[in-house]
TORMI-573217 format. One line per field, with one value per atom (N, C-alpha, C, CB): residue number from 1; residue in one letter; x, y, z; chain. Coordinates in Angstrom, 3 decimals, decimal comma, padded with zeros to 6 digits. Glycine has a CB too. Example, Ala and Ser with C-alpha at 12.3 -4.5 7.8 and 13.67 -1.06 7.14 Angstrom:
% residues 2
num = (1;1;1;1;2;2;2;2)
residu = (A;A;A;A;S;S;S;S)
X = (013,190;012,300;013,200;011,308;012,850;013,670;012,900;014,084)
Y = (-005,690;-004,500;-003,300;-004,473;-002,250;-001,060;000,030;-000,598)
Z = (007,800;007,800;007,800;009,046;007,080;007,140;007,870;005,725)
chaine = (A;A;A;A;A;A;A;A)
END
This chain:
% residues 72
num = (1;1;1;1;2;2;2;2;3;3;3;3;4;4;4;4;5;5;5;5;6;6;6;6;7;7;7;7;8;8;8;8;9;9;9;9;10;10;10;10;11;11;11;11;12;12;12;12;13;13;13;13;14;14;14;14;15;15;15;15;16;16;16;16;17;17;17;17;18;18;18;18;19;19;19;19;20;20;20;20;21;21;21;21;22;22;22;22;23;23;23;23;24;24;24;24;25;25;25;25;26;26;26;26;27;27;27;27;28;28;28;28;29;29;29;29;30;30;30;30;31;31;31;31;32;32;32;32;33;33;33;33;34;34;34;34;35;35;35;35;36;36;36;36;37;37;37;37;38;38;38;38;39;39;39;39;40;40;40;40;41;41;41;41;42;42;42;42;43;43;43;43;44;44;44;44;45;45;45;45;46;46;46;46;47;47;47;47;48;48;48;48;49;49;49;49;50;50;50;50;51;51;51;51;52;52;52;52;53;53;53;53;54;54;54;54;55;55;55;55;56;56;56;56;57;57;57;57;58;58;58;58;59;59;59;59;60;60;60;60;61;61;61;61;62;62;62;62;63;63;63;63;64;64;64;64;65;65;65;65;66;66;66;66;67;67;67;67;68;68;68;68;69;69;69;69;70;70;70;70;71;71;71;71;72;72;72;72)
residu = (M;M;M;M;D;D;D;D;L;L;L;L;W;W;W;W;T;T;T;T;L;L;L;L;L;L;L;L;W;W;W;W;L;L;L;L;A;A;A;A;W;W;W;W;G;G;G;G;A;A;A;A;L;L;L;L;F;F;F;F;A;A;A;A;L;L;L;L;I;I;I;I;E;E;E;E;G;G;G;G;V;V;V;V;A;A;A;A;L;L;L;L;A;A;A;A;R;R;R;R;D;D;D;D;A;A;A;A;R;R;R;R;G;G;G;G;D;D;D;D;T;T;T;T;L;L;L;L;S;S;S;S;E;E;E;E;H;H;H;H;L;L;L;L;R;R;R;R;L;L;L;L;W;W;W;W;F;F;F;F;R;R;R;R;T;T;T;T;D;D;D;D;T;T;T;T;H;H;H;H;T;T;T;T;G;G;G;G;R;R;R;R;T;T;T;T;A;A;A;A;W;W;W;W;L;L;L;L;I;I;I;I;T;T;T;T;S;S;S;S;G;G;G;G;V;V;V;V;F;F;F;F;M;M;M;M;A;A;A;A;W;W;W;W;F;F;F;F;V;V;V;V;T;T;T;T;H;H;H;H;I;I;I;I;A;A;A;A;V;V;V;V;A;A;A;A;S;S;S;S;S;S;S;S;T;T;T;T)
X = (000,853;000,000;000,903;-000,973;000,605;001,463;001,065;001,385;001,890;001,699;000,363;002,828;-000,006;-001,251;-002,470;-001,370;-002,429;-003,533;-003,649;-003,336;-002,531;-002,537;-003,038;-001,129;-002,605;-003,057;-004,554;-002,299;-005,094;-006,532;-007,306;-006,873;-006,803;-007,464;-007,435;-006,793;-006,305;-006,200;-007,165;-004,755;-007,273;-008,212;-009,643;-008,091;-010,005;-011,347;-011,625;-011,528;-010,642;-010,810;-010,948;-009,620;-010,155;-010,244;-011,590;-009,104;-012,052;-013,362;-014,452;-013,637;-014,400;-015,396;-015,350;-015,160;-014,165;-014,021;-014,623;-012,542;-014,279;-014,789;-016,311;-014,155;-016,845;-018,300;-018,970;-018,661;-018,364;-018,933;-019,048;-018,096;-018,000;-018,032;-019,097;-016,643;-019,164;-020,162;-021,578;-019,963;-021,817;-023,145;-023,477;-023,248;-022,485;-022,713;-022,986;-021,505;-022,291;-022,505;-023,870;-021,406;-024,334;-025,641;-025,771;-026,745;-024,668;-024,690;-024,881;-023,381;-025,639;-025,921;-024,632;-026,977;-024,453;-023,322;-022,035;-023,060;-022,070;-020,839;-020,525;-020,925;-021,527;-021,291;-020,859;-022,559;-020,280;-019,853;-021,038;-019,124;-022,149;-023,310;-023,809;-024,441;-023,777;-024,197;-023,229;-024,305;-021,947;-020,961;-021,136;-019,536;-021,388;-021,610;-022,835;-021,770;-023,889;-025,078;-024,735;-026,187;-023,913;-023,503;-022,599;-022,779;-021,604;-020,643;-021,315;-019,535;-022,273;-022,953;-024,238;-023,263;-024,598;-025,818;-027,018;-025,643;-027,249;-028,332;-029,716;-028,187;-029,766;-031,056;-031,506;-030,982;-030,666;-031,014;-031,082;-029,979;-031,794;-031,894;-030,515;-032,860;-029,739;-028,393;-027,503;-027,748;-027,571;-026,763;-027,132;-026,906;-028,437;-028,881;-028,431;-030,416;-028,535;-028,105;-026,597;-028,465;-025,823;-024,366;-024,025;-023,689;-024,731;-024,489;-024,830;-025,301;-025,959;-026,354;-025,365;-027,744;-024,914;-023,957;-022,618;-023,771;-022,134;-020,839;-020,865;-020,458;-021,886;-021,945;-022,173;-023,052;-022,948;-023,171;-021,897;-024,214;-021,130;-019,850;-018,895;-019,213;-018,823;-017,932;-018,323;-017,953;-019,612;-020,036;-019,809;-021,507;-020,027;-019,763;-018,287;-020,185;-017,414;-015,972;-015,621;-015,166;-016,147;-015,773;-016,199;-016,393;-017,424;-017,916;-017,070;-019,410;-016,790;-015,950;-014,550;-015,887;-014,002;-012,660;-012,564;-012,275;-013,539;-013,513;-013,752;-014,573;-014,662;-015,012;-013,892;-016,239;-013,140;-012,143;-010,703;-012,403;-010,537;-009,184;-008,276;-009,235;-007,077;-006,088;-005,679;-004,859;-005,473;-005,052;-003,538;-005,768;-002,809;-001,347;-000,677;-000,786)
Y = (-001,174;000,000;001,242;-000,005;002,192;003,372;004,419;003,983;005,441;006,491;007,200;007,506;007,521;008,260;007,451;008,666;006,159;005,302;005,313;003,862;005,204;005,238;006,583;004,956;007,665;008,991;009,176;010,079;008,698;008,796;007,954;008,364;006,770;005,925;006,583;004,542;007,204;007,914;009,092;008,405;009,826;010,950;010,458;011,686;009,383;008,820;008,364;007,654;007,721;007,266;008,455;006,383;009,493;010,683;011,374;011,658;011,485;012,080;011,272;012,159;009,939;009,077;009,245;007,597;009,372;009,568;010,902;009,501;011,978;013,305;013,351;014,382;012,868;012,866;011,926;012,458;010,788;009,837;010,424;008,581;011,097;011,746;012,840;012,337;013,635;014,711;014,148;015,532;013,050;012,448;011,817;011,404;011,201;010,574;011,621;009,716;012,756;013,821;014,469;014,884;014,504;015,071;016,525;014,231;017,256;018,682;019,485;019,111;020,549;021,383;022,038;022,463;022,002;022,697;021,910;023,924;020,597;019,807;019,154;018,746;018,823;018,034;018,923;017,248;018,284;019,017;019,662;018,086;018,959;019,536;020,782;018,505;020,777;021,974;023,130;021,664;022,818;023,867;024,435;023,319;023,565;024,046;024,946;022,867;024,586;025,445;026,823;024,794;026,859;028,147;028,923;027,926;028,238;028,912;029,475;027,954;028,731;029,178;029,943;027,991;030,079;030,790;030,301;032,309;028,993;028,417;028,779;026,919;029,558;030,048;031,284;030,365;031,740;032,891;032,456;034,045;033,224;032,923;032,978;033,909;034,003;034,146;032,973;035,472;032,566;031,447;030,140;031,300;029,885;028,663;028,678;028,516;029,821;029,935;029,684;031,328;030,293;030,092;028,621;030,953;027,967;026,554;025,702;026,092;025,958;025,182;025,345;025,592;026,567;026,810;026,153;028,321;026,351;025,780;024,260;026,237;023,638;022,181;021,648;021,688;022,363;021,949;021,982;022,830;023,064;023,174;022,088;024,567;021,873;020,831;019,457;020,819;019,128;017,808;017,633;017,586;018,690;018,605;018,319;019,913;019,017;018,783;017,372;019,816;016,961;015,674;014,512;015,522;014,547;013,476;013,406;013,701;014,568;014,602;014,103;016,024;014,526;014,124;012,604;014,807;012,001;010,550;009,818;010,130;010,326;009,644;009,664;010,271;010,741;010,864;010,879;012,122;010,577;010,591;009,605;010,256;010,027;009,182;008,052;010,005;006,883;005,757;005,542;004,499;006,592;006,454;006,682;007,403)
Z = (000,000;000,000;000,000;001,235;-000,880;-000,970;000,085;-002,388;000,200;001,208;001,048;001,129;-000,201;-000,423;-000,017;-001,880;-000,264;000,163;001,681;-000,351;002,354;003,823;004,348;004,368;003,720;004,157;003,954;003,407;002,796;002,561;003,559;001,138;003,872;004,868;006,246;004,927;006,592;007,875;007,916;008,110;006,800;006,735;006,946;005,376;006,268;006,405;007,831;005,446;008,454;009,839;010,789;010,265;010,580;011,427;011,253;011,104;010,016;009,759;010,457;008,240;010,331;010,973;012,493;010,590;013,037;014,480;014,924;014,879;014,222;014,576;014,460;013,676;013,341;013,154;014,147;011,713;014,407;015,361;016,753;015,408;017,200;018,512;018,524;018,870;017,460;017,376;017,421;016,088;016,691;016,690;018,036;015,589;018,673;019,975;021,056;020,370;020,984;021,972;021,797;021,861;020,564;020,234;020,694;020,864;020,619;020,955;019,679;021,688;019,778;018,610;018,101;018,956;016,781;016,166;016,084;016,903;016,359;016,350;015,003;017,396;014,209;013,001;011,820;012,632;010,824;009,628;008,932;008,658;008,825;008,138;008,857;008,035;010,184;010,927;010,706;012,427;010,624;010,350;008,942;010,522;007,972;006,608;006,535;005,647;007,277;007,313;007,869;008,159;008,901;009,478;008,520;010,818;007,944;007,069;005,829;006,663;005,270;004,052;004,341;003,172;005,620;006,019;005,215;005,836;005,267;004,474;005,004;004,430;006,067;006,541;005,767;008,029;004,833;003,997;002,531;004,181;001,725;000,295;-000,369;-000,397;-000,050;-000,628;-000,232;-000,177;001,026;001,497;000,818;002,988;000,686;-000,002;-001,454;000,076;-002,101;-003,494;-003,613;-004,059;-002,718;-002,729;-002,518;-001,640;-001,584;-001,321;-002,537;-000,112;-003,171;-004,341;-005,491;-004,793;-005,728;-006,803;-006,485;-007,030;-005,268;-004,875;-004,937;-003,462;-004,365;-004,377;-005,792;-003,443;-006,597;-007,979;-008,809;-008,619;-008,671;-009,392;-008,934;-009,177;-007,608;-007,094;-007,632;-005,560;-007,576;-008,036;-009,537;-007,702;-010,315;-011,757;-012,012;-012,469;-011,284;-011,425;-010,979;-010,607;-009,816;-009,236;-010,129;-007,850;-010,617;-011,490;-012,763;-011,846;-013,348;-014,547;-014,232;-015,127;-013,133;-012,726;-012,581;-011,406;-011,924;-011,724;-013,048;-010,680;-013,862;-015,112;-016,141;-015,705;-016,213;-017,271;-016,738;-018,066;-015,483;-014,901;-015,622;-013,394;-015,843;-016,497;-015,567;-016,919;-016,106;-015,289;-015,341;-015,740;-015,709;-015,801;-014,493;-016,808)
chaine = (A;A;A;A;A;A;A;A;A;A;A;A;A;A;A;A;A;A;A;A;A;A;A;A;A;A;A;A;A;A;A;A;A;A;A;A;A;A;A;A;A;A;A;A;A;A;A;A;A;A;A;A;A;A;A;A;A;A;A;A;A;A;A;A;A;A;A;A;A;A;A;A;A;A;A;A;A;A;A;A;A;A;A;A;A;A;A;A;A;A;A;A;A;A;A;A;A;A;A;A;A;A;A;A;A;A;A;A;A;A;A;A;A;A;A;A;A;A;A;A;A;A;A;A;A;A;A;A;A;A;A;A;A;A;A;A;A;A;A;A;A;A;A;A;A;A;A;A;A;A;A;A;A;A;A;A;A;A;A;A;A;A;A;A;A;A;A;A;A;A;A;A;A;A;A;A;A;A;A;A;A;A;A;A;A;A;A;A;A;A;A;A;A;A;A;A;A;A;A;A;A;A;A;A;A;A;A;A;A;A;A;A;A;A;A;A;A;A;A;A;A;A;A;A;A;A;A;A;A;A;A;A;A;A;A;A;A;A;A;A;A;A;A;A;A;A;A;A;A;A;A;A;A;A;A;A;A;A;A;A;A;A;A;A;A;A;A;A;A;A;A;A;A;A;A;A;A;A;A;A;A;A;A;A;A;A;A;A)
END
């Protein structure tokens, strides 16, 4: 297993740990989704629009990136 694979696995495990603790504590404002709502102010029309555009652009890039990524 190469270094990048190990680093991605460590990142995933750390994310699962952080989210798991946040979900287990059940305190308001601990999870990533709650932070994203605050950062993008999704309680406002402008914030929801910004979130939709940002996530849409990211997903368009990500899907294209995975579909046409070089296997070299």
